[in-house]
ROKEPA-437608 format. One line per 8 residues: number of its first residue (from 1); their letters; for each residue x, y, z of C-alpha. Coordinates in steps of 0.5 Angstrom, whole numbers, always signed. Layout:
N
NUM = A = X:Y:Z; ...
***
This chain:
531
1 = MSNRPDLP = -86:-70:-43; -93:-70:-42; -94:-65:-48; -92:-69:-53; -96:-72:-58; -98:-80:-58; -93:-84:-61; -96:-89:-67
9 = AEIARRRT = -97:-96:-64; -91:-99:-67; -86:-94:-64; -90:-93:-57; -89:-101:-56; -81:-100:-56; -77:-100:-50; -69:-99:-52
17 = FAIISHPD = -65:-100:-46; -58:-102:-44; -55:-106:-38; -50:-103:-34; -46:-106:-28; -39:-107:-25; -36:-114:-28; -38:-120:-25
25 = AGKTTLTE = -45:-117:-22; -48:-122:-27; -50:-118:-33; -49:-123:-38; -53:-128:-34; -59:-123:-34; -58:-121:-41; -59:-129:-42
33 = KFLLFGGA = -65:-130:-38; -68:-124:-42; -67:-127:-48; -70:-134:-45; -76:-130:-43; -77:-126:-49; -77:-133:-53; -71:-132:-57
41 = IQMAGQVR = -67:-138:-54; -69:-144:-51; -64:-145:-46; -60:-140:-43; -52:-141:-43; -48:-140:-37; -42:-136:-37; -39:-141:-32
49 = AKGEARRT = -42:-148:-35; -38:-153:-39; -36:-154:-46; -42:-151:-51; -47:-149:-46; -41:-144:-44; -42:-140:-50; -47:-135:-48
57 = RSDFMKME = -51:-132:-53; -49:-125:-53; -41:-126:-53; -39:-127:-60; -32:-125:-60; -27:-131:-59; -23:-128:-53; -30:-126:-50
65 = QDRGISVS = -32:-134:-50; -25:-136:-47; -25:-131:-42; -33:-131:-40; -33:-123:-40; -37:-118:-45; -32:-114:-49; -36:-111:-54
73 = ASAMSFEF = -43:-108:-54; -48:-112:-58; -55:-111:-59; -61:-116:-59; -68:-115:-60; -74:-119:-58; -81:-119:-56; -84:-119:-49
81 = GQYRFNLV = -92:-119:-48; -94:-113:-52; -87:-110:-52; -81:-110:-57; -75:-110:-53; -68:-107:-56; -63:-109:-51; -56:-106:-52
89 = DTPGHSDF = -51:-111:-48; -45:-106:-45; -38:-109:-43; -38:-109:-36; -30:-109:-36; -27:-102:-34; -22:-102:-40; -28:-102:-45
97 = SEDTYRTL = -31:-96:-42; -31:-92:-48; -35:-97:-52; -40:-97:-46; -41:-89:-46; -42:-89:-53; -47:-94:-53; -51:-90:-47
105 = TAVDAAIM = -52:-85:-53; -57:-90:-56; -61:-92:-51; -67:-89:-47; -66:-92:-40; -61:-97:-37; -62:-103:-32; -57:-102:-27
113 = VIDGAKGV = -55:-109:-24; -51:-109:-17; -49:-115:-13; -52:-116:-7; -46:-118:-3; -42:-112:-6; -47:-106:-7; -45:-100:-11
121 = ESQTRKLF = -38:-102:-14; -33:-97:-18; -35:-98:-25; -42:-98:-23; -41:-91:-20; -38:-89:-27; -43:-91:-31; -48:-88:-27
129 = EVCRLRDL = -45:-82:-28; -46:-82:-35; -53:-84:-35; -54:-78:-30; -51:-73:-35; -56:-76:-40; -62:-76:-35; -63:-83:-37
137 = PILTFCNK = -68:-87:-33; -65:-92:-29; -68:-99:-26; -64:-103:-21; -64:-110:-20; -60:-113:-14; -57:-120:-16; -55:-126:-13
145 = MDRESRDT = -60:-126:-7; -59:-133:-7; -52:-132:-4; -50:-129:+3; -52:-122:+2; -52:-115:+5; -58:-113:+9; -63:-110:+5
153 = FEIIDEIQ = -64:-103:+8; -56:-103:+8; -56:-104:+0; -62:-99:-1; -58:-94:+3; -52:-95:+0; -55:-93:-7; -58:-87:-4
161 = ENLAIDVA = -52:-84:-1; -47:-86:-7; -51:-84:-13; -56:-79:-10; -62:-82:-13; -68:-84:-9; -70:-91:-9; -77:-94:-9
169 = PASWPIGM = -77:-102:-7; -81:-106:-13; -80:-112:-9; -78:-114:-2; -73:-120:-1; -75:-126:+4; -69:-129:+7; -62:-129:+4
177 = GRDFIGAY = -57:-134:+2; -59:-141:+3; -65:-139:+6; -67:-134:+0; -74:-137:-2; -77:-131:-6; -79:-124:-6; -86:-120:-4
185 = DLLNDRLE = -88:-116:-10; -90:-109:-7; -93:-106:-13; -98:-112:-14; -98:-115:-8; -96:-122:-10; -91:-127:-7; -86:-130:-12
193 = IMDRADRN = -83:-136:-10; -76:-139:-13; -76:-146:-16; -68:-148:-14; -69:-154:-18; -70:-152:-25; -66:-145:-26; -69:-144:-33
201 = KVAESIKI = -76:-144:-30; -80:-138:-28; -82:-137:-21; -89:-139:-19; -93:-133:-17; -98:-133:-12; -103:-127:-11; -105:-125:-4
209 = SGLDDPKL = -109:-119:-1; -103:-115:+3; -99:-118:+8; -104:-120:+13; -107:-125:+8; -106:-132:+12; -104:-136:+5; -97:-133:+7
217 = AEHIPASQ = -96:-138:+12; -97:-143:+8; -91:-141:+4; -86:-138:+9; -83:-140:+15; -86:-136:+21; -80:-133:+23; -78:-130:+16
225 = LEKLREEV = -86:-128:+15; -85:-124:+22; -79:-121:+19; -82:-119:+12; -88:-116:+15; -83:-112:+20; -79:-110:+14; -84:-108:+9
233 = EMARELLP = -88:-104:+14; -81:-100:+16; -80:-99:+8; -86:-97:+7; -85:-91:+12; -78:-90:+11; -77:-90:+3; -81:-86:-2
241 = AFDRQSFL = -87:-90:-6; -85:-91:-13; -87:-85:-18; -87:-86:-25; -86:-79:-27; -80:-78:-22; -77:-84:-25; -77:-82:-32
249 = EGHMTPIW = -74:-75:-30; -68:-79:-27; -69:-78:-20; -72:-84:-17; -70:-92:-19; -75:-98:-17; -71:-104:-15; -72:-111:-15
257 = FGSAINSF = -69:-116:-12; -67:-123:-15; -62:-128:-17; -61:-128:-25; -58:-135:-25; -64:-138:-22; -69:-134:-27; -72:-131:-20
265 = GVKELMTG = -74:-123:-21; -72:-123:-28; -79:-123:-31; -82:-118:-26; -76:-113:-28; -78:-114:-35; -85:-113:-34; -83:-106:-30
273 = IGEFGPQP = -79:-104:-36; -85:-105:-41; -90:-102:-36; -86:-96:-33; -80:-95:-38; -80:-89:-43; -82:-90:-50; -77:-88:-55
281 = QPQNAAER = -75:-81:-54; -73:-75:-58; -66:-75:-60; -61:-68:-60; -58:-66:-67; -54:-60:-68; -59:-57:-72; -66:-59:-68
289 = QIAPEEKP = -69:-64:-64; -71:-70:-68; -78:-73:-65; -79:-81:-66; -86:-79:-69; -83:-75:-75; -85:-79:-82; -78:-78:-85
297 = VTGFVFKV = -73:-84:-83; -67:-81:-79; -61:-85:-75; -54:-85:-72; -49:-90:-72; -46:-91:-65; -42:-97:-66; -38:-100:-71
305 = QANMDPKH = -36:-108:-70; -31:-111:-75; -31:-118:-77; -37:-120:-74; -36:-126:-79; -29:-127:-79; -30:-131:-86; -32:-124:-89
313 = RDRVAFVR = -28:-119:-86; -35:-115:-86; -36:-109:-81; -43:-108:-78; -45:-101:-76; -50:-101:-71; -55:-95:-72; -60:-93:-67
321 = LASGHFER = -67:-90:-71; -69:-83:-68; -75:-83:-73; -79:-86:-78; -81:-92:-81; -75:-96:-84; -76:-101:-90; -71:-105:-93
329 = GMKLLHVR = -68:-103:-99; -69:-95:-97; -64:-90:-100; -62:-86:-94; -57:-80:-95; -50:-81:-91; -49:-74:-89; -42:-74:-88
337 = SKKPMAVS = -40:-76:-95; -47:-73:-98; -48:-79:-102; -54:-83:-102; -54:-90:-99; -58:-96:-101; -60:-100:-95; -61:-107:-98
345 = NPVLFLAA = -59:-112:-93; -60:-109:-86; -60:-114:-80; -63:-115:-73; -59:-118:-68; -61:-124:-63; -54:-124:-60; -49:-127:-66
353 = DRELAEEA = -55:-129:-70; -58:-124:-75; -64:-124:-79; -66:-119:-85; -70:-113:-82; -76:-112:-87; -78:-106:-83; -76:-102:-77
361 = WAGDIIGI = -79:-96:-73; -76:-91:-69; -73:-94:-62; -70:-100:-66; -63:-101:-67; -61:-104:-74; -54:-107:-76; -52:-104:-83
369 = PNHGQLRI = -46:-108:-86; -42:-104:-90; -34:-104:-92; -32:-98:-88; -36:-92:-91; -40:-92:-84; -37:-89:-78; -39:-88:-71
377 = GDALTEGE = -43:-81:-70; -45:-81:-78; -52:-79:-79; -57:-83:-84; -63:-79:-86; -68:-78:-92; -64:-72:-95; -64:-67:-89
385 = ALRFTGIP = -57:-65:-87; -57:-67:-79; -51:-68:-74; -53:-72:-68; -49:-69:-62; -47:-72:-56; -43:-78:-58; -36:-77:-55
393 = SFAPELLQ = -29:-80:-56; -24:-80:-51; -17:-78:-50; -13:-85:-49; -10:-86:-42; -5:-91:-45; +0:-90:-51; +4:-96:-54
401 = TVRAGDPM = +8:-96:-61; +6:-102:-65; +10:-106:-70; +9:-112:-74; +13:-118:-73; +14:-119:-80; +17:-112:-83; +14:-113:-90
409 = KAKHLEKA = +7:-113:-87; +7:-106:-85; +2:-104:-90; -3:-110:-88; -2:-107:-81; -4:-100:-83; -10:-103:-86; -12:-107:-79
417 = LMQFAEEG = -10:-101:-75; -15:-96:-79; -21:-101:-78; -20:-102:-71; -20:-94:-71; -26:-93:-75; -29:-98:-70; -27:-94:-64
425 = AAKVFKPM = -24:-100:-61; -17:-96:-61; -14:-89:-63; -9:-90:-68; -4:-84:-69; +1:-83:-74; +7:-79:-72; +10:-74:-76
433 = IGSGFIVG = +17:-76:-75; +19:-83:-76; +15:-89:-78; +10:-94:-74; +4:-92:-71; +2:-90:-64; -4:-94:-61; -8:-91:-55
441 = VVGALQFE = -13:-94:-51; -17:-93:-45; -15:-99:-41; -9:-104:-41; -14:-110:-43; -15:-107:-50; -8:-108:-52; -9:-115:-51
449 = VLASRIEI = -16:-115:-55; -13:-112:-60; -6:-116:-61; -11:-122:-61; -16:-120:-66; -10:-117:-71; -7:-124:-70; -14:-128:-71
457 = EYGLPVRF = -17:-123:-76; -11:-121:-80; -6:-127:-79; -1:-122:-77; +3:-123:-70; +4:-116:-67; +8:-113:-61; +6:-107:-57
465 = ESSQFTSA = +12:-103:-54; +12:-98:-49; +12:-91:-52; +15:-85:-49; +9:-81:-49; +3:-82:-44; -3:-78:-47; -6:-75:-53
473 = RWLSGPKD = -10:-68:-54; -13:-66:-60; -11:-59:-62; -15:-54:-65; -15:-46:-66; -13:-41:-72; -10:-45:-78; -4:-41:-78
481 = KVEAFANT = -3:-41:-71; -4:-49:-71; +1:-50:-77; +6:-46:-74; +6:-49:-67; +6:-56:-71; +12:-54:-75; +16:-52:-69
489 = NKGHMAQD = +14:-58:-65; +14:-64:-70; +17:-69:-65; +10:-69:-61; +5:-68:-67; +1:-74:-70; -5:-75:-74; -11:-79:-72
497 = HDGDLVYL = -15:-83:-77; -19:-78:-79; -13:-73:-80; -14:-69:-74; -8:-66:-71; -6:-69:-64; -1:-67:-59; +3:-72:-56
505 = TRLQWDID = +6:-71:-49; +10:-74:-44; +8:-70:-38; +2:-66:-35; +7:-60:-35; +7:-60:-43; +0:-59:-43; +0:-53:-38
513 = RVQRDHPD = +6:-50:-42; +2:-50:-49; -4:-47:-45; +1:-42:-42; +5:-40:-48; +0:-41:-54; -7:-38:-51; -10:-38:-58
521 = LKLTATKE = -9:-46:-59; -14:-51:-55; -12:-58:-53; -18:-62:-51; -19:-69:-48; -25:-71:-52; -27:-70:-59; -35:-70:-61
529 = MMV = -35:-76:-66; -39:-71:-71; -38:-71:-79
***
């Protein structure tokens, strides 16, 4: 990292990160507060509040607003101090893990939110593994300290043991639950006092010189003060001090304690991302590594969102810029189709609000409205034929057949399914024998989301029925062998929306048999989303 040239100032001030957590740990609330402190919204919506206040800004799909969960990852940009933050919100629900995995390919760091009472939960562990694969630096925010939570040392131990990462406390909580009054900022020797009256107000901070400062007694009851001094002394002896290099390499995570709903601890976390977080990092392509300071503009599509505006049937491709300085109206080469594409109305997002982006720099995330030309994994460049690597597509774990309520609307259904397949919301397989489609997803909730979206966006009631197949594998190998195999196993063969051959199976035994009897053929559970 150290031998890289200095980045141009505009690129160096960008911080592109995602927030990961288990459902209900408070991720959406934290996102709201980020936007509030970034000046992007005036009053944070509450996920459980009444009526219109409930419509949090980062959830725009009808189902998300009804259920209070984030289903699709959305991207938001805002300013904070001298930094430009690009925050990518990821679905916390485990049924949408694939969307989240892909989102993590587009960021340089992640914030892990954990619930003070529950500690490290299963979904957090899964997402953490993905960050680990990509060596992403991780900042941790321990939320809900204003409710009954576990002992601070216990929480830190659990993170260290479960995730095998060093934890360096950046702040230390004072009290918990009803007695939670704030936190001691260990990095700057400051006392942060929480204001319970106004949830949208930033905590007041009091500059003090060390834990022996008599000023502390004015704000903290004696019993809590004694406990704080003891605990901090222990923490300083037992836990490593924060080391930025170790953090950037992904070996250490700083942890802040707070309460997102009370706006507490959020500002310190944001300052931490700005000061310690990584600048835009080089991105990997099959041909070479692309450095952010390179002049030509390059970027890749990591997400496609259809029908963000139901009135216009539009699709927005989210593009992470890997290098260069992009200006509106530029002509970029769409590498897969080898055709130039004029990007005349790129958008920047403030949750569901969009504004036209006149310019953007490496590290930024822009949305490009299009009519289906752009797919996940596509590269856009100023002429160089690049293929970005590492954007995975996973084999679905659940398969069901889908039928339109009205048999005359079969064509419409095909169009709707193809859209969702390109968006990455589901895998769609067309069996070689018989009519109809088989839809594959990673989690059961996705079937509900699909049915609800096909009905709302296309006016098509559909029903999902169980399929005889339980899993799908992509098939590859020498062309003649693949064709011969496909002809003898027609009942099991299908094509995905890219036209690639897929082998549908009922049992693991089927997969083992193919691998035993056909050593030249390869069955894979993931497919690189590459051109």
